[in-house]
All heavy atoms as a GROMACS GRO file, in nm:
protein
  585
    1MET      N    1   2.302  -1.106  -0.939
    1MET     CA    2   2.158  -1.123  -0.946
    1MET      C    3   2.094  -1.092  -0.811
    1MET      O    4   1.988  -1.031  -0.805
    1MET     CB    5   2.127  -1.266  -0.991
    1MET     CG    6   1.981  -1.294  -1.003
    1MET     SD    7   1.910  -1.208  -1.142
    1MET     CE    8   1.751  -1.277  -1.150
    2THR      N    9   2.157  -1.138  -0.703
    2THR     CA   10   2.102  -1.115  -0.571
    2THR      C   11   2.099  -0.966  -0.538
    2THR      O   12   2.002  -0.918  -0.478
    2THR     CB   13   2.184  -1.191  -0.465
    2THR    OG1   14   2.184  -1.330  -0.499
    2THR    CG2   15   2.123  -1.176  -0.328
    3GLN      N   16   2.201  -0.895  -0.578
    3GLN     CA   17   2.204  -0.750  -0.551
    3GLN      C   18   2.091  -0.679  -0.623
    3GLN      O   19   2.027  -0.590  -0.567
    3GLN     CB   20   2.338  -0.691  -0.593
    3GLN     CG   21   2.453  -0.735  -0.508
    3GLN     CD   22   2.586  -0.685  -0.559
    3GLN    OE1   23   2.597  -0.639  -0.672
    3GLN    NE2   24   2.688  -0.693  -0.474
    4PHE      N   25   2.063  -0.720  -0.746
    4PHE     CA   26   1.952  -0.662  -0.821
    4PHE      C   27   1.819  -0.689  -0.750
    4PHE      O   28   1.734  -0.599  -0.737
    4PHE     CB   29   1.948  -0.718  -0.963
    4PHE     CG   30   1.827  -0.677  -1.040
    4PHE    CD1   31   1.814  -0.547  -1.087
    4PHE    CD2   32   1.725  -0.768  -1.065
    4PHE    CE1   33   1.701  -0.508  -1.158
    4PHE    CE2   34   1.612  -0.730  -1.136
    4PHE     CZ   35   1.600  -0.600  -1.182
    5LEU      N   36   1.801  -0.811  -0.703
    5LEU     CA   37   1.676  -0.846  -0.634
    5LEU      C   38   1.662  -0.772  -0.502
    5LEU      O   39   1.551  -0.736  -0.462
    5LEU     CB   40   1.669  -0.997  -0.611
    5LEU     CG   41   1.648  -1.081  -0.738
    5LEU    CD1   42   1.657  -1.228  -0.706
    5LEU    CD2   43   1.515  -1.049  -0.803
    6ILE      N   44   1.774  -0.747  -0.435
    6ILE     CA   45   1.768  -0.669  -0.311
    6ILE      C   46   1.726  -0.526  -0.340
    6ILE      O   47   1.644  -0.467  -0.268
    6ILE     CB   48   1.902  -0.675  -0.237
    6ILE    CG1   49   1.923  -0.815  -0.181
    6ILE    CG2   50   1.908  -0.572  -0.126
    6ILE    CD1   51   2.059  -0.840  -0.120
    7ILE      N   52   1.775  -0.470  -0.449
    7ILE     CA   53   1.733  -0.334  -0.490
    7ILE      C   54   1.584  -0.332  -0.523
    7ILE      O   55   1.511  -0.242  -0.482
    7ILE     CB   56   1.819  -0.284  -0.608
    7ILE    CG1   57   1.962  -0.263  -0.562
    7ILE    CG2   58   1.760  -0.156  -0.667
    7ILE    CD1   59   2.060  -0.236  -0.674
    8VAL      N   60   1.539  -0.435  -0.595
    8VAL     CA   61   1.396  -0.445  -0.628
    8VAL      C   62   1.314  -0.457  -0.500
    8VAL      O   63   1.208  -0.394  -0.486
    8VAL     CB   64   1.370  -0.565  -0.722
    8VAL    CG1   65   1.222  -0.592  -0.737
    8VAL    CG2   66   1.434  -0.541  -0.858
    9LEU      N   67   1.362  -0.535  -0.404
    9LEU     CA   68   1.292  -0.550  -0.277
    9LEU      C   69   1.283  -0.418  -0.201
    9LEU      O   70   1.177  -0.385  -0.147
    9LEU     CB   71   1.364  -0.655  -0.191
    9LEU     CG   72   1.304  -0.685  -0.055
    9LEU    CD1   73   1.164  -0.742  -0.070
    9LEU    CD2   74   1.392  -0.781   0.021
   10ILE      N   75   1.390  -0.342  -0.201
   10ILE     CA   76   1.389  -0.211  -0.134
   10ILE      C   77   1.288  -0.117  -0.201
   10ILE      O   78   1.213  -0.047  -0.133
   10ILE     CB   79   1.530  -0.152  -0.131
   10ILE    CG1   80   1.619  -0.233  -0.037
   10ILE    CG2   81   1.528  -0.005  -0.088
   10ILE    CD1   82   1.765  -0.200  -0.044
   11VAL      N   83   1.285  -0.119  -0.334
   11VAL     CA   84   1.189  -0.034  -0.406
   11VAL      C   85   1.046  -0.077  -0.373
   11VAL      O   86   0.959   0.008  -0.348
   11VAL     CB   87   1.215  -0.040  -0.558
   11VAL    CG1   88   1.102   0.025  -0.636
   11VAL    CG2   89   1.348   0.027  -0.592
   12LEU      N   90   1.021  -0.206  -0.371
   12LEU     CA   91   0.887  -0.255  -0.338
   12LEU      C   92   0.847  -0.219  -0.196
   12LEU      O   93   0.731  -0.183  -0.170
   12LEU     CB   94   0.879  -0.406  -0.358
   12LEU     CG   95   0.877  -0.454  -0.504
   12LEU    CD1   96   0.891  -0.604  -0.511
   12LEU    CD2   97   0.750  -0.408  -0.574
   13CYS      N   98   0.942  -0.226  -0.103
   13CYS     CA   99   0.912  -0.186   0.035
   13CYS      C  100   0.878  -0.037   0.041
   13CYS      O  101   0.788   0.004   0.115
   13CYS     CB  102   1.030  -0.217   0.126
   13CYS     SG  103   1.051  -0.393   0.155
   14GLY      N  104   0.948   0.044  -0.037
   14GLY     CA  105   0.916   0.186  -0.043
   14GLY      C  106   0.777   0.210  -0.099
   14GLY      O  107   0.702   0.296  -0.050
   15LEU      N  108   0.739   0.133  -0.201
   15LEU     CA  109   0.605   0.146  -0.258
   15LEU      C  110   0.498   0.103  -0.158
   15LEU      O  111   0.389   0.161  -0.154
   15LEU     CB  112   0.595   0.063  -0.386
   15LEU     CG  113   0.672   0.119  -0.506
   15LEU    CD1  114   0.672   0.018  -0.620
   15LEU    CD2  115   0.614   0.251  -0.552
   16VAL      N  116   0.528   0.002  -0.077
   16VAL     CA  117   0.434  -0.041   0.028
   16VAL      C  118   0.410   0.073   0.126
   16VAL      O  119   0.296   0.105   0.159
   16VAL     CB  120   0.486  -0.167   0.100
   16VAL    CG1  121   0.405  -0.194   0.227
   16VAL    CG2  122   0.481  -0.288   0.009
   17VAL      N  123   0.518   0.135   0.170
   17VAL     CA  124   0.505   0.246   0.266
   17VAL      C  125   0.429   0.362   0.203
   17VAL      O  126   0.340   0.421   0.266
   17VAL     CB  127   0.645   0.291   0.316
   17VAL    CG1  128   0.635   0.418   0.398
   17VAL    CG2  129   0.709   0.181   0.398
   18PHE      N  130   0.461   0.395   0.078
   18PHE     CA  131   0.391   0.504   0.009
   18PHE      C  132   0.242   0.476  -0.002
   18PHE      O  133   0.158   0.563   0.026
   18PHE     CB  134   0.452   0.525  -0.130
   18PHE     CG  135   0.381   0.628  -0.212
   18PHE    CD1  136   0.395   0.763  -0.186
   18PHE    CD2  137   0.298   0.589  -0.316
   18PHE    CE1  138   0.329   0.857  -0.261
   18PHE    CE2  139   0.231   0.683  -0.392
   18PHE     CZ  140   0.247   0.818  -0.365
   19SER      N  141   0.206   0.353  -0.042
   19SER     CA  142   0.065   0.317  -0.056
   19SER      C  143  -0.007   0.319   0.079
   19SER      O  144  -0.123   0.360   0.087
   19SER     CB  145   0.052   0.179  -0.118
   19SER     OG  146   0.106   0.178  -0.246
   20LEU      N  147   0.064   0.275   0.183
   20LEU     CA  148   0.004   0.277   0.317
   20LEU      C  149  -0.026   0.419   0.361
   20LEU      O  150  -0.135   0.449   0.410
   20LEU     CB  151   0.098   0.208   0.417
   20LEU     CG  152   0.051   0.204   0.562
   20LEU    CD1  153  -0.076   0.122   0.574
   20LEU    CD2  154   0.160   0.148   0.649
   21ILE      N  155   0.069   0.508   0.342
   21ILE     CA  156   0.049   0.649   0.381
   21ILE      C  157  -0.063   0.711   0.299
   21ILE      O  158  -0.148   0.783   0.353
   21ILE     CB  159   0.180   0.727   0.366
   21ILE    CG1  160   0.280   0.680   0.472
   21ILE    CG2  161   0.157   0.878   0.378
   21ILE    CD1  162   0.419   0.734   0.455
   22LYS      N  163  -0.065   0.681   0.170
   22LYS     CA  164  -0.171   0.735   0.082
   22LYS      C  165  -0.309   0.686   0.128
   22LYS      O  166  -0.405   0.763   0.132
   22LYS     CB  167  -0.143   0.692  -0.061
   22LYS     CG  168  -0.226   0.758  -0.164
   22LYS     CD  169  -0.180   0.718  -0.303
   22LYS     CE  170  -0.268   0.778  -0.409
   22LYS     NZ  171  -0.227   0.738  -0.543
   23GLY      N  172  -0.320   0.559   0.166
   23GLY     CA  173  -0.447   0.504   0.214
   23GLY      C  174  -0.489   0.564   0.347
   23GLY      O  175  -0.606   0.591   0.370
   24ILE      N  176  -0.393   0.585   0.436
   24ILE     CA  177  -0.424   0.646   0.566
   24ILE      C  178  -0.472   0.789   0.549
   24ILE      O  179  -0.567   0.832   0.614
   24ILE     CB  180  -0.302   0.638   0.660
   24ILE    CG1  181  -0.279   0.493   0.702
   24ILE    CG2  182  -0.321   0.725   0.783
   24ILE    CD1  183  -0.152   0.469   0.778
   25VAL      N  184  -0.408   0.864   0.459
   25VAL     CA  185  -0.450   1.002   0.433
   25VAL      C  186  -0.592   1.004   0.378
   25VAL      O  187  -0.676   1.085   0.421
   25VAL     CB  188  -0.351   1.072   0.337
   25VAL    CG1  189  -0.408   1.203   0.285
   25VAL    CG2  190  -0.218   1.094   0.406
   26ALA      N  191  -0.624   0.913   0.285
   26ALA     CA  192  -0.760   0.906   0.231
   26ALA      C  193  -0.859   0.869   0.341
   26ALA      O  194  -0.970   0.924   0.346
   26ALA     CB  195  -0.765   0.803   0.118
   27PHE      N  196  -0.821   0.779   0.430
   27PHE     CA  197  -0.908   0.742   0.542
   27PHE      C  198  -0.933   0.861   0.633
   27PHE      O  199  -1.046   0.885   0.676
   27PHE     CB  200  -0.845   0.627   0.621
   27PHE     CG  201  -0.920   0.592   0.746
   27PHE    CD1  202  -1.040   0.523   0.739
   27PHE    CD2  203  -0.873   0.630   0.870
   27PHE    CE1  204  -1.110   0.491   0.854
   27PHE    CE2  205  -0.942   0.598   0.985
   27PHE     CZ  206  -1.062   0.529   0.976
   28LEU      N  207  -0.829   0.937   0.664
   28LEU     CA  208  -0.845   1.053   0.752
   28LEU      C  209  -0.933   1.160   0.688
   28LEU      O  210  -1.013   1.224   0.756
   28LEU     CB  211  -0.709   1.110   0.790
   28LEU     CG  212  -0.624   1.022   0.882
   28LEU    CD1  213  -0.486   1.084   0.901
   28LEU    CD2  214  -0.693   1.000   1.014
   29LYS      N  215  -0.919   1.178   0.557
   29LYS     CA  216  -1.005   1.275   0.488
   29LYS      C  217  -1.149   1.230   0.491
   29LYS      O  218  -1.240   1.311   0.508
   29LYS     CB  219  -0.958   1.295   0.344
   29LYS     CG  220  -0.832   1.377   0.332
   29LYS     CD  221  -0.794   1.397   0.188
   29LYS     CE  222  -0.666   1.477   0.175
   29LYS     NZ  223  -0.625   1.492   0.034
   30THR      N  224  -1.172   1.101   0.471
   30THR     CA  225  -1.308   1.048   0.475
   30THR      C  226  -1.368   1.069   0.614
   30THR      O  227  -1.483   1.112   0.628
   30THR     CB  228  -1.309   0.898   0.441
   30THR    OG1  229  -1.252   0.880   0.312
   30THR    CG2  230  -1.448   0.842   0.442
   31THR      N  231  -1.291   1.041   0.717
   31THR     CA  232  -1.338   1.060   0.854
   31THR      C  233  -1.367   1.207   0.882
   31THR      O  234  -1.468   1.241   0.943
   31THR     CB  235  -1.234   1.007   0.954
   31THR    OG1  236  -1.206   0.871   0.922
   31THR    CG2  237  -1.285   1.016   1.096
   32LYS      N  238  -1.281   1.296   0.834
   32LYS     CA  239  -1.301   1.439   0.855
   32LYS      C  240  -1.429   1.486   0.785
   32LYS      O  241  -1.507   1.562   0.844
   32LYS     CB  242  -1.181   1.517   0.801
   32LYS     CG  243  -1.190   1.665   0.822
   32LYS     CD  244  -1.067   1.735   0.769
   32LYS     CE  245  -1.082   1.886   0.786
   32LYS     NZ  246  -0.969   1.959   0.729
   33ILE      N  247  -1.453   1.438   0.664
   33ILE     CA  248  -1.574   1.477   0.592
   33ILE      C  249  -1.697   1.426   0.666
   33ILE      O  250  -1.797   1.498   0.679
   33ILE     CB  251  -1.570   1.422   0.447
   33ILE    CG1  252  -1.463   1.497   0.366
   33ILE    CG2  253  -1.705   1.435   0.380
   33ILE    CD1  254  -1.435   1.435   0.230
   34ASP      N  255  -1.691   1.304   0.717
   34ASP     CA  256  -1.804   1.249   0.793
   34ASP      C  257  -1.832   1.332   0.918
   34ASP      O  258  -1.947   1.358   0.952
   34ASP     CB  259  -1.777   1.104   0.834
   34ASP     CG  260  -1.789   1.008   0.718
   34ASP    OD1  261  -1.846   1.047   0.614
   34ASP    OD2  262  -1.740   0.894   0.731
   35LEU      N  263  -1.726   1.373   0.987
   35LEU     CA  264  -1.745   1.451   1.110
   35LEU      C  265  -1.799   1.590   1.080
   35LEU      O  266  -1.882   1.642   1.153
   35LEU     CB  267  -1.613   1.462   1.186
   35LEU     CG  268  -1.564   1.332   1.252
   35LEU    CD1  269  -1.426   1.353   1.310
   35LEU    CD2  270  -1.661   1.284   1.356
   36GLU      N  271  -1.753   1.652   0.971
   36GLU     CA  272  -1.801   1.786   0.937
   36GLU      C  273  -1.946   1.784   0.891
   36GLU      O  274  -2.021   1.876   0.919
   36GLU     CB  275  -1.712   1.845   0.828
   36GLU     CG  276  -1.575   1.886   0.879
   36GLU     CD  277  -1.483   1.933   0.768
   36GLU    OE1  278  -1.520   1.923   0.649
   36GLU    OE2  279  -1.373   1.978   0.800
   37ASN      N  280  -1.985   1.680   0.819
   37ASN     CA  281  -2.122   1.671   0.770
   37ASN      C  282  -2.218   1.623   0.878
   37ASN      O  283  -2.338   1.638   0.865
   37ASN     CB  284  -2.130   1.577   0.650
   37ASN     CG  285  -2.062   1.634   0.529
   37ASN    OD1  286  -2.039   1.754   0.519
   37ASN    ND2  287  -2.027   1.548   0.435
   38ASN      N  288  -2.163   1.563   0.981
   38ASN     CA  289  -2.242   1.510   1.092
   38ASN      C  290  -2.346   1.409   1.043
   38ASN      O  291  -2.458   1.404   1.091
   38ASN     CB  292  -2.308   1.622   1.171
   38ASN     CG  293  -2.347   1.576   1.311
   38ASN    OD1  294  -2.300   1.473   1.357
   38ASN    ND2  295  -2.431   1.652   1.376
   39THR      N  296  -2.304   1.330   0.944
   39THR     CA  297  -2.392   1.226   0.892
   39THR      C  298  -2.317   1.094   0.894
   39THR      O  299  -2.196   1.088   0.908
   39THR     CB  300  -2.436   1.255   0.747
   39THR    OG1  301  -2.320   1.257   0.664
   39THR    CG2  302  -2.509   1.387   0.737
   40GLY      N  303  -2.389   0.989   0.875
   40GLY     CA  304  -2.328   0.857   0.869
   40GLY      C  305  -2.281   0.821   0.730
   40GLY      O  306  -2.223   0.717   0.709
   41GLU      N  307  -2.312   0.907   0.634
   41GLU     CA  308  -2.274   0.878   0.496
   41GLU      C  309  -2.128   0.917   0.474
   41GLU      O  310  -2.077   1.008   0.535
   41GLU     CB  311  -2.364   0.956   0.400
   41GLU     CG  312  -2.510   0.920   0.414
   41GLU     CD  313  -2.600   1.008   0.329
   41GLU    OE1  314  -2.545   1.090   0.254
   41GLU    OE2  315  -2.720   0.993   0.338
   42THR      N  316  -2.065   0.846   0.383
   42THR     CA  317  -1.925   0.875   0.355
   42THR      C  318  -1.909   0.928   0.214
   42THR      O  319  -1.995   0.908   0.128
   42THR     CB  320  -1.841   0.747   0.371
   42THR    OG1  321  -1.894   0.647   0.284
   42THR    CG2  322  -1.842   0.697   0.513
   43ALA      N  323  -1.798   0.992   0.192
   43ALA     CA  324  -1.767   1.044   0.059
   43ALA      C  325  -1.714   0.928  -0.025
   43ALA      O  326  -1.608   0.873   0.003
   43ALA     CB  327  -1.664   1.155   0.069
   44THR      N  328  -1.787   0.890  -0.127
   44THR     CA  329  -1.751   0.771  -0.203
   44THR      C  330  -1.619   0.789  -0.279
   44THR      O  331  -1.546   0.692  -0.297
   44THR     CB  332  -1.863   0.734  -0.301
   44THR    OG1  333  -1.888   0.845  -0.387
   44THR    CG2  334  -1.989   0.696  -0.227
   45ASP      N  335  -1.588   0.909  -0.324
   45ASP     CA  336  -1.461   0.930  -0.394
   45ASP      C  337  -1.343   0.901  -0.303
   45ASP      O  338  -1.245   0.839  -0.344
   45ASP     CB  339  -1.451   1.074  -0.447
   45ASP     CG  340  -1.550   1.103  -0.558
   45ASP    OD1  341  -1.595   1.006  -0.622
   45ASP    OD2  342  -1.582   1.220  -0.580
   46MET      N  343  -1.352   0.943  -0.179
   46MET     CA  344  -1.243   0.919  -0.085
   46MET      C  345  -1.235   0.770  -0.048
   46MET      O  346  -1.126   0.717  -0.030
   46MET     CB  347  -1.259   1.004   0.040
   46MET     CG  348  -1.247   1.153   0.016
   46MET     SD  349  -1.100   1.199  -0.080
   46MET     CE  350  -0.971   1.144   0.028
   47GLN      N  351  -1.348   0.705  -0.039
   47GLN     CA  352  -1.347   0.562  -0.010
   47GLN      C  353  -1.283   0.484  -0.124
   47GLN      O  354  -1.208   0.390  -0.102
   47GLN     CB  355  -1.488   0.510   0.014
   47GLN     CG  356  -1.541   0.539   0.152
   47GLN     CD  357  -1.677   0.477   0.173
   47GLN    OE1  358  -1.750   0.452   0.078
   47GLN    NE2  359  -1.712   0.454   0.298
   48LEU      N  360  -1.313   0.525  -0.246
   48LEU     CA  361  -1.252   0.459  -0.361
   48LEU      C  362  -1.102   0.481  -0.363
   48LEU      O  363  -1.026   0.390  -0.394
   48LEU     CB  364  -1.316   0.509  -0.491
   48LEU     CG  365  -1.462   0.470  -0.512
   48LEU    CD1  366  -1.516   0.536  -0.639
   48LEU    CD2  367  -1.476   0.319  -0.520
   49ALA      N  368  -1.058   0.601  -0.329
   49ALA     CA  369  -0.915   0.630  -0.323
   49ALA      C  370  -0.848   0.546  -0.214
   49ALA      O  371  -0.738   0.494  -0.233
   49ALA     CB  372  -0.892   0.779  -0.298
   50GLN      N  373  -0.916   0.533  -0.101
   50GLN     CA  374  -0.862   0.453   0.010
   50GLN      C  375  -0.851   0.306  -0.031
   50GLN      O  376  -0.749   0.242  -0.008
   50GLN     CB  377  -0.953   0.467   0.131
   50GLN     CG  378  -0.912   0.385   0.250
   50GLN     CD  379  -1.012   0.396   0.364
   50GLN    OE1  380  -1.107   0.472   0.357
   50GLN    NE2  381  -0.994   0.318   0.466
   51ASN      N  382  -0.955   0.253  -0.093
   51ASN     CA  383  -0.953   0.113  -0.135
   51ASN      C  384  -0.846   0.089  -0.241
   51ASN      O  385  -0.778  -0.014  -0.238
   51ASN     CB  386  -1.090   0.072  -0.190
   51ASN     CG  387  -1.193   0.060  -0.081
   51ASN    OD1  388  -1.160   0.050   0.036
   51ASN    ND2  389  -1.319   0.062  -0.120
   52LYS      N  390  -0.830   0.183  -0.332
   52LYS     CA  391  -0.730   0.170  -0.437
   52LYS      C  392  -0.589   0.169  -0.377
   52LYS      O  393  -0.505   0.088  -0.416
   52LYS     CB  394  -0.746   0.286  -0.536
   52LYS     CG  395  -0.661   0.274  -0.658
   52LYS     CD  396  -0.692   0.387  -0.756
   52LYS     CE  397  -0.604   0.380  -0.877
   52LYS     NZ  398  -0.631   0.490  -0.970
   53ALA      N  399  -0.564   0.256  -0.282
   53ALA     CA  400  -0.432   0.263  -0.219
   53ALA      C  401  -0.404   0.137  -0.138
   53ALA      O  402  -0.291   0.084  -0.140
   53ALA     CB  403  -0.421   0.386  -0.130
   54MET      N  404  -0.502   0.087  -0.068
   54MET     CA  405  -0.480  -0.033   0.012
   54MET      C  406  -0.464  -0.157  -0.076
   54MET      O  407  -0.386  -0.247  -0.044
   54MET     CB  408  -0.595  -0.053   0.112
   54MET     CG  409  -0.596   0.050   0.221
   54MET     SD  410  -0.442   0.045   0.317
   54MET     CE  411  -0.416   0.216   0.348
   55PHE      N  412  -0.533  -0.163  -0.188
   55PHE     CA  413  -0.514  -0.275  -0.279
   55PHE      C  414  -0.373  -0.271  -0.339
   55PHE      O  415  -0.308  -0.375  -0.354
   55PHE     CB  416  -0.618  -0.274  -0.391
   55PHE     CG  417  -0.605  -0.390  -0.485
   55PHE    CD1  418  -0.644  -0.516  -0.446
   55PHE    CD2  419  -0.552  -0.372  -0.611
   55PHE    CE1  420  -0.631  -0.624  -0.532
   55PHE    CE2  421  -0.538  -0.480  -0.698
   55PHE     CZ  422  -0.579  -0.606  -0.658
   56ALA      N  423  -0.325  -0.150  -0.370
   56ALA     CA  424  -0.188  -0.135  -0.421
   56ALA      C  425  -0.088  -0.182  -0.316
   56ALA      O  426   0.011  -0.248  -0.349
   56ALA     CB  427  -0.162   0.009  -0.461
   57ARG      N  428  -0.113  -0.151  -0.190
   57ARG     CA  429  -0.024  -0.193  -0.082
   57ARG      C  430  -0.016  -0.344  -0.075
   57ARG      O  431   0.092  -0.403  -0.065
   57ARG     CB  432  -0.072  -0.138   0.052
   57ARG     CG  433   0.015  -0.180   0.170
   57ARG     CD  434  -0.044  -0.134   0.302
   57ARG     NE  435  -0.180  -0.180   0.325
   57ARG     CZ  436  -0.211  -0.297   0.380
   57ARG    NH1  437  -0.118  -0.381   0.416
   57ARG    NH2  438  -0.336  -0.329   0.400
   58ILE      N  439  -0.129  -0.410  -0.085
   58ILE     CA  440  -0.132  -0.556  -0.080
   58ILE      C  441  -0.058  -0.616  -0.199
   58ILE      O  442   0.018  -0.712  -0.186
   58ILE     CB  443  -0.278  -0.606  -0.074
   58ILE    CG1  444  -0.340  -0.567   0.059
   58ILE    CG2  445  -0.286  -0.757  -0.095
   58ILE    CD1  446  -0.490  -0.586   0.065
   59LYS      N  447  -0.076  -0.554  -0.316
   59LYS     CA  448  -0.008  -0.602  -0.436
   59LYS      C  449   0.144  -0.589  -0.421
   59LYS      O  450   0.218  -0.683  -0.453
   59LYS     CB  451  -0.058  -0.522  -0.556
   59LYS     CG  452   0.005  -0.558  -0.687
   59LYS     CD  453  -0.056  -0.480  -0.802
   59LYS     CE  454  -0.043  -0.332  -0.780
   59LYS     NZ  455  -0.093  -0.250  -0.890
   60TYR      N  456   0.191  -0.476  -0.371
   60TYR     CA  457   0.335  -0.456  -0.354
   60TYR      C  458   0.391  -0.549  -0.246
   60TYR      O  459   0.504  -0.597  -0.258
   60TYR     CB  460   0.366  -0.310  -0.321
   60TYR     CG  461   0.331  -0.215  -0.432
   60TYR    CD1  462   0.269  -0.094  -0.405
   60TYR    CD2  463   0.358  -0.244  -0.565
   60TYR    CE1  464   0.236  -0.006  -0.507
   60TYR    CE2  465   0.325  -0.158  -0.667
   60TYR     CZ  466   0.264  -0.038  -0.636
   60TYR     OH  467   0.231   0.048  -0.737
   61GLN      N  468   0.315  -0.574  -0.142
   61GLN     CA  469   0.360  -0.667  -0.039
   61GLN      C  470   0.374  -0.809  -0.096
   61GLN      O  471   0.470  -0.879  -0.065
   61GLN     CB  472   0.264  -0.669   0.079
   61GLN     CG  473   0.278  -0.551   0.171
   61GLN     CD  474   0.176  -0.552   0.284
   61GLN    OE1  475   0.066  -0.603   0.269
   61GLN    NE2  476   0.213  -0.495   0.397
   62ALA      N  477   0.279  -0.850  -0.179
   62ALA     CA  478   0.286  -0.982  -0.240
   62ALA      C  479   0.409  -0.993  -0.330
   62ALA      O  480   0.479  -1.096  -0.329
   62ALA     CB  481   0.159  -1.011  -0.319
   63LEU      N  482   0.436  -0.889  -0.407
   63LEU     CA  483   0.554  -0.890  -0.493
   63LEU      C  484   0.683  -0.893  -0.411
   63LEU      O  485   0.779  -0.962  -0.447
   63LEU     CB  486   0.553  -0.768  -0.586
   63LEU     CG  487   0.448  -0.770  -0.696
   63LEU    CD1  488   0.444  -0.637  -0.768
   63LEU    CD2  489   0.475  -0.884  -0.794
   64ALA      N  490   0.684  -0.821  -0.299
   64ALA     CA  491   0.802  -0.822  -0.212
   64ALA      C  492   0.825  -0.961  -0.154
   64ALA      O  493   0.939  -1.008  -0.147
   64ALA     CB  494   0.786  -0.719  -0.100
   65ILE      N  495   0.719  -1.029  -0.114
   65ILE     CA  496   0.732  -1.165  -0.062
   65ILE      C  497   0.785  -1.258  -0.170
   65ILE      O  498   0.870  -1.344  -0.145
   65ILE     CB  499   0.597  -1.214  -0.006
   65ILE    CG1  500   0.563  -1.137   0.121
   65ILE    CG2  501   0.599  -1.364   0.021
   65ILE    CD1  502   0.422  -1.159   0.171
   66LEU      N  503   0.738  -1.239  -0.292
   66LEU     CA  504   0.786  -1.320  -0.404
   66LEU      C  505   0.935  -1.298  -0.427
   66LEU      O  506   1.010  -1.393  -0.448
   66LEU     CB  507   0.706  -1.287  -0.530
   66LEU     CG  508   0.742  -1.366  -0.654
   66LEU    CD1  509   0.706  -1.513  -0.635
   66LEU    CD2  510   0.669  -1.309  -0.774
   67VAL      N  511   0.980  -1.173  -0.420
   67VAL     CA  512   1.122  -1.142  -0.438
   67VAL      C  513   1.204  -1.205  -0.327
   67VAL      O  514   1.313  -1.260  -0.352
   67VAL     CB  515   1.144  -0.989  -0.446
   67VAL    CG1  516   1.292  -0.954  -0.439
   67VAL    CG2  517   1.084  -0.934  -0.575
   68VAL      N  518   1.156  -1.200  -0.204
   68VAL     CA  519   1.227  -1.263  -0.092
   68VAL      C  520   1.238  -1.414  -0.115
   68VAL      O  521   1.343  -1.473  -0.092
   68VAL     CB  522   1.159  -1.231   0.043
   68VAL    CG1  523   1.213  -1.319   0.154
   68VAL    CG2  524   1.175  -1.085   0.076
   69ALA      N  525   1.132  -1.475  -0.164
   69ALA     CA  526   1.134  -1.619  -0.192
   69ALA      C  527   1.238  -1.651  -0.299
   69ALA      O  528   1.313  -1.750  -0.287
   69ALA     CB  529   0.997  -1.667  -0.234
   70VAL      N  530   1.245  -1.569  -0.403
   70VAL     CA  531   1.344  -1.591  -0.508
   70VAL      C  532   1.486  -1.574  -0.455
   70VAL      O  533   1.575  -1.654  -0.485
   70VAL     CB  534   1.318  -1.495  -0.629
   70VAL    CG1  535   1.432  -1.502  -0.728
   70VAL    CG2  536   1.187  -1.530  -0.696
   71ILE      N  537   1.507  -1.472  -0.372
   71ILE     CA  538   1.640  -1.451  -0.311
   71ILE      C  539   1.678  -1.573  -0.227
   71ILE      O  540   1.793  -1.620  -0.233
   71ILE     CB  541   1.642  -1.322  -0.227
   71ILE    CG1  542   1.635  -1.199  -0.318
   71ILE    CG2  543   1.768  -1.315  -0.142
   71ILE    CD1  544   1.616  -1.068  -0.242
   72LEU      N  545   1.586  -1.622  -0.148
   72LEU     CA  546   1.614  -1.740  -0.064
   72LEU      C  547   1.645  -1.863  -0.150
   72LEU      O  548   1.735  -1.942  -0.116
   72LEU     CB  549   1.499  -1.767   0.030
   72LEU     CG  550   1.480  -1.666   0.143
   72LEU    CD1  551   1.352  -1.697   0.221
   72LEU    CD2  552   1.599  -1.667   0.235
   73MET      N  553   1.574  -1.881  -0.260
   73MET     CA  554   1.600  -1.995  -0.348
   73MET      C  555   1.737  -1.983  -0.414
   73MET      O  556   1.806  -2.084  -0.431
   73MET     CB  557   1.490  -2.006  -0.454
   73MET     CG  558   1.361  -2.058  -0.400
   73MET     SD  559   1.230  -2.096  -0.521
   73MET     CE  560   1.271  -2.009  -0.666
   74LEU      N  561   1.775  -1.864  -0.452
   74LEU     CA  562   1.904  -1.844  -0.517
   74LEU      C  563   2.021  -1.864  -0.420
   74LEU      O  564   2.130  -1.905  -0.462
   74LEU     CB  565   1.913  -1.704  -0.578
   74LEU     CG  566   1.828  -1.679  -0.701
   74LEU    CD1  567   1.838  -1.534  -0.744
   74LEU    CD2  568   1.870  -1.771  -0.815
   75ASN      N  569   2.000  -1.837  -0.293
   75ASN     CA  570   2.108  -1.848  -0.195
   75ASN      C  571   2.123  -1.987  -0.135
   75ASN      O  572   2.210  -2.010  -0.054
   75ASN     CB  573   2.090  -1.745  -0.084
   75ASN     CG  574   2.122  -1.605  -0.135
   75ASN    OD1  575   2.204  -1.589  -0.225
   75ASN    ND2  576   2.059  -1.506  -0.076
   76GLN      N  577   2.037  -2.080  -0.172
   76GLN     CA  578   2.048  -2.216  -0.116
   76GLN      C  579   2.142  -2.300  -0.195
   76GLN      O  580   2.172  -2.290  -0.304
   76GLN     CB  581   1.912  -2.283  -0.111
   76GLN     CG  582   1.828  -2.230   0.000
   76GLN     CD  583   1.698  -2.307   0.013
   76GLN    OE1  584   1.663  -2.386  -0.070
   76GLN    NE2  585   1.627  -2.284   0.121
   0.00000   0.00000   0.00000
């Protein structure tokens, strides 16, 4: 059971990294669009993509913490 949870934890950590990179890319695109337009307005589609990726990152981090808690409970 512990080995399965460790595999799940590794997958969740990979999803956290993927979501983080996806959010950073969306942030950089938003910044690039702002600089090219020379306005203070932002591209709402890119902001929504950034928010969605960062929310996914938080969700995966919470699940990873939950898996770590379960692993710790099983090993006591």
